[in-house]
C-alpha positions in Angstrom: -8.4 -19.1 12.7 -5.7 -19.3 10.2 -4.2 -16.0 8.8 -3.9 -15.4 5.1 -0.1 -15.8 3.9 1.3 -13.6 1.4 4.9 -14.3 0.1 6.9 -11.4 -1.6 8.6 -12.2 -4.7 12.0 -11.8 -3.4 11.1 -14.5 -0.8 9.7 -16.6 -3.4 12.9 -16.1 -5.6 15.1 -17.3 -2.1 13.1 -20.3 -1.5 13.4 -21.4 -5.2 17.4 -20.7 -4.9 17.8 -22.8 -1.9 15.6 -25.6 -3.4 17.8 -25.7 -6.4 20.8 -25.7 -4.1 19.7 -28.5 -2.2 18.5 -30.5 -5.1 22.0 -30.3 -6.7 23.5 -31.7 -3.3 21.1 -34.5 -3.3 18.0 -35.5 -5.3 15.2 -35.3 -3.3 16.7 -32.8 -0.8 15.2 -30.0 -2.3 11.6 -31.4 -2.0 12.5 -32.2 1.6 13.4 -28.4 2.2 10.3 -27.3 0.6 8.1 -29.7 2.8 9.9 -28.0 5.9 9.4 -24.5 4.7 5.6 -25.8 4.0 5.7 -26.8 7.5 7.0 -23.5 9.2 4.5 -21.3 7.1 1.7 -23.5 8.7 3.1 -23.0 11.9 3.2 -19.3 11.4 -0.3 -19.3 10.2 -1.9 -21.2 13.0 0.4 -19.4 16.1 1.9 -16.5 14.7 2.5 -15.0 18.1 4.9 -17.4 19.6 7.7 -16.6 16.9 10.2 -13.8 18.1 10.2 -10.3 16.8 13.9 -9.8 15.5 13.8 -6.6 14.2 11.1 -3.8 14.6 7.7 -5.4 13.8 9.2 -8.5 11.9 8.7 -12.2 13.1 11.3 -14.8 12.6 10.4 -18.6 12.4 13.1 -20.9 12.0 12.9 -23.8 9.4 13.4 -27.3 11.0 16.2 -29.3 9.8 17.6 -26.3 7.6 19.6 -23.4 8.5 16.8 -20.8 7.4 14.5 -18.5 9.0 11.4 -17.2 7.8 10.9 -13.3 8.3 7.6 -11.9 8.1 5.1 -9.1 9.5 1.9 -9.8 10.7 -0.6 -7.2 9.6 -4.3 -7.6 10.8 -5.5 -10.6 9.2 -2.6 -11.4 7.0 1.0 -12.3 7.2 3.3 -10.9 4.8 6.8 -13.2 4.3 9.6 -10.8 3.8 12.3 -13.0 3.2 13.7 -16.6 3.5 17.4 -16.1 4.6 20.0 -18.5 5.4 21.4 -18.2 9.1 25.0 -16.7 7.9 23.6 -14.2 5.3 23.9 -10.3 6.1 20.7 -9.3 8.1 20.9 -5.9 6.6 19.4 -7.2 3.6 16.0 -8.6 4.8 15.8 -5.7 7.4 15.3 -3.1 4.6 12.4 -4.8 2.8 10.0 -4.3 5.7 10.5 -0.6 6.1 7.6 0.3 3.7 5.2 -2.1 5.4 6.0 -1.1 9.0 5.3 2.5 8.1 1.9 1.8 6.4 0.9 -0.1 9.4 
């Protein structure tokens, strides 16, 4: 059974920002990036337990071909995408996003 995915506005903005950046590098590369993000989200939906917990209860799934990770919480029958971060960004920024969700669990 696939779990429902909810993408936080901050994560949506990060996906959009990365899309625009890749599209500026080469036309069509942004679309390739979005396809890889979609593929990763489907994998998370279908097999959430295979993605490692990297901080408290936050899981990370790596995006194929691109140096990004999808950080999410599995909460019952849903998955909450907290962030979509480049591998070189400061992890303290995404770690703070899950605090309220973890406390409510």
